[in-house]
N, C-alpha and C positions, 0 to 999 in steps of 0.2 A: 649738627644736622637736625636737632629738635626731635620730633616724632620720627622714629627710625625703624619701627616694627609693624608688621601686618599680622593680624590674627585672622586666620582663614579656617573655615569649617566645612565639613561634609560627611559623607558616609563611605565606608569601604564597600566595594561592589560584592565582595565574597560573602560577607555575613551581616552587612548593614550596621556594623559597629560605627560609633561616632569617631571621626578622626579630625583632630585639630592641629594646625601648623602655625607656629610662631615664626614668621619670616624676618630675619635680620637683614634689612635693606642695605646696610653698610657692608656686611660680609657676604651678602647674597647666599645665605645659608638658612636652613630652617630646623626647628626642633619640633618633633612630631609627638602628639599625645593621642593614643588610641583608648577609647572608653568602651568597655564591654557593657552594652545596654540590653543584654539578653533578657533580664527581668522585665524591663519596660516593653520589649518586643512581645514577650509571651503574654503580658497583661493586655496589650492592645489587640493581639490576634484573637483572644477570647472575646474582647469587646466587639470586634468586627464580626465574628461568627454569630454573636448574639444579636447584633443589630441587623444583620443581613442573612437570615437563616436560609433563604432560597439561593444564596450565592450570587445574587444579582448586585454587583458592587458598583460604587460610584465611578463616573467617568468611563464606564465600559471596561473596567479592569477585568481581566480574565481569571485572576486568582488573587488570593490574599497577599501573596508575595509581591504582586505587581502594585497593589494599592498601599500596602504598609509603608513603603519608603516615603510616600507623599505625606504621611502623618508625622514621621519621626525625623525627616530631614532637618538638620539645623538650618535655620533660615536667616537669622541675623544675630550679630554679637554686639554687645554694648558694654563698655568698660566704665566702672565706677570704683575709684580707688584702685586697690589691687585685685578687684574681682571682675572677671569677665562673665557676663551673663549671655548664655547661648539659648535663644528662643527657637523652638522647633516650629514646624509649619502648622500642624493641627494636633498637638499633643496635650495631655493633661499635666504636663510638667515642663520645666525648663531647667537648664543646668548652670551651676555656678562654678567657675574655675578660678583658682588662685594663680595668677600669671607668674608668681615667683616660685611657689612650692609645687605648682602643677597639680595640687590636690583638687578634687571636684566633689560636688554633692548635687543631688537632685532636689529641686524645689517644687512642692506641690501645694495646692490650695485646699485646705480642709481634708487632705488625704483622699480626695474624691477622684474617681476615674471618669465621672460624668462631666468633664470639663474640657473645653478647648481654649487654650490661651491665644491671645493675639500673637502672631508670629514674631512681632518685633515692637519695640517701644522706644521712642526717641525723646530725648530731653529729660534732664533730671534737675531737681531742686533739692538741695540738702540731702543727697543720696536717695531721693525718691524716684522711682520709675513708675510711669503711668502705663497701664495696659488694659485690655478688656478680656472678659471670659464669657463664654456661652455654654449651653448644655450640649454635650456630644450626642446624647440621645435625641434631643430635639433636632439637631442638625441632621441626624440619620433619618428622621421623619421627613425632612425636605427631600433627601435623596430618594426615599421610598414613596414619595407622592402623597404623604399624609398631611403635610403642611406646605405653605408657600412662603412663610417668613417666620422668624423667631425673634426673641428679645436677647439682650446682652447686658452685662454689667461693666461699668468702668471701675477699676481698682487702682489703688496706689500701693506700691510695694517698697518697703523700707529695706534697703540692701544691708544696712548695718545690723538691724535688729531682726531681720527675717520675718517681718510682720506685714500682713495685708490689711488694707483699710478700704472698705467699699465707699465709692464716691457717688455713684448714681446708677440706677437701673432704668434701662430703656425697654419698654414693653414689646416693641415690634420693630420691623424694618430690615433685619438682617436676612439676606437670602442665600448666602454661601458661608464665607468665614471672614472675620475681621483680620485683614492681612497686616495692618500696621496701625499703631496709635502714635500720634506725634503731639508733643507738648510745646506750646508757645509761651514765651515769657510774658506775653500779653494776657495770660491766664485763659487760654482756651485750648481745647484738644481737637485735632483733626484725625478722624479714623476712617479707614477705607475698606469697604466690603468688596473683595475681589472675586466676583462671580466668574467661574470658568466652566460652567455647565451650559450646554445648549439644551433646549427643550426637545429632546429626542431620545428614544431608547436605542442606544448604540451597542448594547451588550452582545448582540448576535450579528452585528453588521460586519461586512468585510472591511479591509483597510481603505485608507484614503487614496491609494493608488488606483482604486476602482472609480471610474468616472461617475457612474450612477450614484455611488455612495457620496462622492464629493459634492455633487449637485444637491442631493438630499440634505446633507449636513450643512451646506452653505445656506440653504433656504429655510432651515429650522430657526425657530425663534431663539435669539440670544439676548437675554435680559441684561441690561447694564446694572452693575452693582452701584451702590450709593456711596456718597461721601458725607459723613456726619461731622458736624461742627458743634461741639458743646461749649458754650460760654460758661466758664466756671464761676464767674462773678455774678451773673444774672440767672444761672441755671437754665438758660434758654437753649433748646436743641434745634439746630437748623440742618436741613438736608440739601445737598448740592446734587443736581443731576449732571453727571459728567458728559462731555461731548462725544466720548467714545467708550467702548466696553472696557472692562477690567481695570478700574482704578485700583492702584496698588500702593504707591509710596508717596510720602510727603517730605519736603525739605523746607525749612524756614530760613528767611533771610537773616544773615548774621546781625546786622545793625538795626533792621526794622522788622520785628517779628510779627507785625500785623500782616506781612507779606509772606505767602507760601506758594510752593510749586508742587503740583500734583502730576504724577505720571499715569497715563492710561495705556496699558500694554496692548489692548486689542487682540486678545488671544484666549483660547479655550483649551480644554484638556480632552484628548481623544485616546482612550486606552492608555498606553504608556508614554504618550508624547504631548508636548504643548503644540497647539496648532495656531498659527498666525492667521488672522482675518484681514490683514492689511497693516500698513505702518501704524505706529503708535503716536502719541502726542504728549507734550508737556504743557500744562496749563498754569498760568500765573494768576493768583487771586490775592485780594486784600480783604481782611475782615476788620472793620472799624465802626464803632458806634452802632453795633447791632446789624450792620449791613455787609453783605458779601458782594464784592465787586470783581468781575473778571477783568484783568489788566492786559492779558495777551496770551499767546500760545505759539508753539513751534511744532512743526512736523516736516517730513521730507520723505521722498519715495523710498529711501533706504533706511528710514528711521524705525527699524524693525525690533520688536520685542522690548527694547529699552529697559532692560532689567534693573539697571541702577542709574539714578541721577544724583549728583552731589553738588551742592552749592559751595563755591570757594571764592576767595578774593585775590585779585592780582592788581597791584598798584591802586588799592583801595576801591576797586570796581568789582561788582559781583559777576560771576560767571557760573555756568552749569557744565559739568562734565557728565556725559551720557554715553552708555554703551549702545551701539547699533549692531544688532545681531547679523552675521556672526563675526564681522571683521572690521568694524569701524569704531572710532572714538569721535564723538561730537563735542565741540566746545561752543556753547551758546552764550551770548551776551545776556546776563540776567536782568538788565535794565530794559533793553529793547526787545528781547526775545528774538533776536536776529542771529543767524549763524556766524560765528567768528572763524571757525575752521573745522574741517572734516578730514580725519587722518585715517588712512588705510593701514591696518596693523599687519596684515599678511594676505596671501592668496588663499581663499577658503576652498576646502574640498567640496563643500556642499553650499554654494551660494543660494540665496533666497530667490526662488522662481515660483511665482504664484500660479496655481492651476485652479480655475473656477474660484478665484479669489481666496484660496487657501494655501498654506504651506506648513507641513508638519516638520517640527524640529526634532529630527531623529538622530540620536547617538553622536552628536557633535561635541566631543570632549575638548576640541581645540578652541571653541568660541569662549572668550573671556566675558563672563556675565556680570562680574562684580568689580568695583573700582574704589579707590581712595585717592586723595590729592594731598601733596605735601603742604607744609605750613605757609610757604611763600607763594604758593599757587603756580609754580612753574613746572612741576612734574606730576604726572598722573600714573598711578600704578593699577594695572588690571590683572586679574588672575583667572586662569582656567584650572583644570584638574591637576596639572602638574607644572605649569609655567607662569612666571610673573613677567608681564610686559612693563617696561619703563618708557614713558613717553614724555619728552620735552616738547610740549605742544607749540611753544613759540618758535621752535627751530624745526618742527615737523620731523623730529628724530625719534626713532623707535628701536629699542633693543630689548632683549629678553634673557632670562636665565631660568633653568629648571630648579624647582625647589623641593621636589619629592619624587621618589620612585614608586610610591604606593599606587595600587590599583584602586583608586577611589574616584568620587565625583564631588566637586565643590558645589555646595548648595546654599551657601549663606553669604549675605552681604558682609564684607570684611570690615574690620575695625583697624584704625591706625593709632598707634600710641608710642 
């Protein structure tokens, strides 16, 4: 079967402890690891209270407990050797887990709490992970209206020796947080600034079920985050203006790594929920000889949220598997950017129905936000908070099994190994 295990990560709802599941796809069973992160939570609560003494929290959060999970959510996992690296969303640490012994340790940079790691880092060379860091205090200054942009550092992390090496400092340009850093074998990095804040004080506003609030929120300025491309050979930094808001993730073509696919989620955060501003988009680019070329794009009226896109090959042809919130799997031809098939996974309890061009994603644990593809490209695995969906996309076949009884929420892009 080749790669037959999924590594799935999230938080328990009761205490925000980290919870990791190793799902055996052959047995359709899982092994659960719960990590007590009380120490990390306490440290971050102190940081939040120091950064926001007036209690006016980012994204209109009503209390620290509503904002804290957004910092400590595991967001993506990446396997190097026997080590699984779990990157949090906006935290000054990430976790390293041994997939055999299940032992874990926290990795920090210079033991500093004034750090936000990029939530994920893709692509390794000789056990090297590329990522970015920026100042948590400077990021708080943006939330508090004292700055409009900040700088960031590119780092390389040696997984074997637990050592960081600074690669480059960029003085300005970041407006929210660097959501992902992707490494191309053509020796360039693509990193994505996923701004999810509209330019509006929402701390004392009613909910989006109020029509006046919806209209005001929809009319507020929503700045697009940037896509940064750093050419490691020439040290040149280029900036891409994405076609939609919320650029978030990048995938590189397996055979031609000058080609990459970027997702634009087109969503913001309002209090405790992600808010869709319309369908998302996948954009295909090529970087060659110092020039960025847009090769194509894909969207659809139900192409909502698109939390995960994965490049895979079937019969030596590239395809993209993409989640369509809450109930669809899209398979897109990677060469032509044309839809191959669109598979309905289940009947949703809360389908996406836009009001005043907005839709809040509230409490939908059933929606699978994360996926992986098997090695021969025939089966796609999607996970929600307790269920794994298995989709044979060529046959339009969907089945599922429950992998946990825990009351948690999956928050991380899963890894297959």
